[in-house]
Every structure is written in C-alpha cells, then in structure tokens.
N, C-alpha and C positions, 0 to 999 in steps of 0.2 A: 518571695525570696528577698532577703535583705543583704546589703553589703554594708556592714557596720550598722548604722542607724538609718540608712537610706533604702527605701523600697525600690527594688529593681524590676520586679515583675510578679504577676499572680497567675495561678493556674487552678482550674476547678476540675475535679474528677469525681465520678460516682463509684462507690464501692458497695456492693450488695453482700450482706452477710446472712447466712442461714443458720438458725439455731437447730442443732440436731435434736431428734426426738428424746434422747436420754437427758436433755437439759430441761425438759418440761416436767411439771409435777405429774404424779401418776396416782391412779386409784384402781383397786382390784375390782370392785363391783358395788352392788346394793343388795342388802338383805331386806326381806319383807316379812313381817309377822303380824298375823291377825290378833287384835287385842281384845275383841269381844268373845268371851268363852262360848256362848251359844252358837255363834257363827263359826268360830274356829273348829268346833266339833263336826261341822258339815264338811270341812275339807275344801271349801270353795270360798271365794270372795263374793259378797252379795251387795248389790246396789242399795243405798240408803240404810244399810245395816253395818257394813264393815268399817272399822277404824283401823288403820294400818300403822304399825311402828316401822319406820324406814331408817336404815342405817347405812352410811357410806363406809365401806371396808377398804383397808389397805391404802389409805391416803398417805402420800409421802412427797416431800419436796425433793429437789435434786441439787447437787453441788452446793450443799449447805443452806438452801432456801428452806423456809418453813411454811406450813399451810396457814394462811391468814383468814380465809373465808370458805364456808361450805354452803351450798344451796341444793335443796332437793325439791323438785316440783312434780306434782301429779294432780290431775282432776281440778285444775285452776287453783290449787293450793300450793303454798310455798313454805318450806321449813328452812330457816337460816341457821342451821346447825349441822353437825355431823350425824345426828340422830334426833328423831322426833316422831310424834304421833299425829296423824291427820285427824280432821273432823270426819264425819260420815262421808263415804264416797258417794257422790251424787250421780255419776255416770255409770253406764254399763257397756259391755263389749270389751274390746282390747284397749287397754290404757297404757300409755307410755310413762314410765317413771324416769326422770332425768336427774342425774347427780352431777354437780359441777364443783370443782375445787379451784381456788386461786392461791398462788404462793406469794411469798414476801417480795418477789420481783415483778408481780403483776401478771404472771403467766398462768394460764388456765388449762384445765383438762376436764373432759366430760365423759360420762358413760350413760347409756340408756339401757333400759330393760322394759319388757312388756309383761302385763298380767291380764288375765281374763276375769271380768267381773260379770256375774250373772245378773240379768235384769230381774227386778222384783217390784211387785205392787202389793199393798196390803190386801188381806182377804176381803171378799165382798159377800154380803148376804143379798142374794138376788131375788128371793121371794120368801114369804112367810105367811102362813095362815093357821088359824086355830078355830075349831068348830066343836061345839058340844055334841056328843053322840046321843043316840036315842035312849041310852041308859040313864042319862042325866047326871051320872057321876064320872064319866070319862070325857076327855077332850082329845080330839085328834089334832095333832100339830104336824104340819107339813112345812118343811123349810128346805131351801137349796142355796148353795153358795159356791164360790169359786176361789181358787188360790193360784198363785204363780208356781209353775213347776220349777224346782231347783234340783238339778241332777248333777251328781258327781260321777262322771262317766255314765254308766247306765243305771245307777242307783238313785232313785227318787229320795230326796232329803226333806221334802216338805210334805206335810199331811194336813188334812182338814178334819177337825173334830167339832161336832155340834154339841152344845150344852144348852139345855132348856131348864130354866128356873121357873118355879111357880110358887104360889101361896094361896091359901084359902082367903076368900074375901073377908072373912071374920078374923083372920090372923093379923098381927101387927108387923 
C-alpha cells in the first residue's frame, strides 16, 4: 500500500482458483479402422498383421481456444496428428489407445479406449518326408504343419492349406 509515493506496508495472501471442466478442451473419442484388407475381412485385429487408422473425433477448444496439438499413442507408437496410420501392431492382448489434445492456452484433455489384438505366429512346417513307392512312378509325401488359431467369436478365421510342387528330374 502506498501513500502518494511512499510505501506504507505490504501484505501477502494466497488465492486458489479452480478452472471448471467446461473451460478445458474436449474430445468425443477415437475411431479405429483396420487398413489391411485381408485382415479387415477377418473382423479382428491381428498381431504383426494389423495396421490401424486412428482418428480423434470431436476435438474442440473452449471459450475461444483452439486445438494446437494432437497425440495418439498405441503399442509404443505415437501419431502427432488428429488422424494417422500405425505401422504393424507388434503386441497382442488388450491394448490401450490414448488420445490427447492440447489447446492454445496449454490445457489438455485425454481419452482412452481399448482394443483386443489376437496373437499370431507365422505357419510352421513341422515335418516333411517323401519316399518313392514300390511302383517306381509314385512318391508318397507326408507333411504336417501348424497355424495360429484366429477366432472371431466361435468362428475360426485361419486355415491351413498344403501345396506340394514337383517336377520330373528331366524337366527344366
């Protein structure tokens, strides 16, 4: 406090202000779309096959603020935009996708969602043998292999097909 130009005293006080929730930016959610057609037809997300297009929806500032930055993270991958496509998803199980927006006043809002990603391993040929039969013109081929089960509900979406190719020794 001053009297003219003379300081007559000081006082310090603390004031705590709380910003109401409607003063923060907001976002509605996150959309997820499989971009690989052969995986999309399965109706499930598949480890090491799925590439996901992720989009933040309904992002809005409040009280005239504007959205200045967008971040979407999943499976140790980060997209610095309101929409983008991941590389192949490396993990399986329940994955969390987190979307964060920041407005022109530096205030942030986030939203999470989870997706289920089916575990997948490439097919394996576990044994193979070929033996000429007694007729000398036939060969018995025995092969076995394994695949990862990929179920959408109770419907199996993965199948195993054996293809055997051959040629005569005199052929080119």
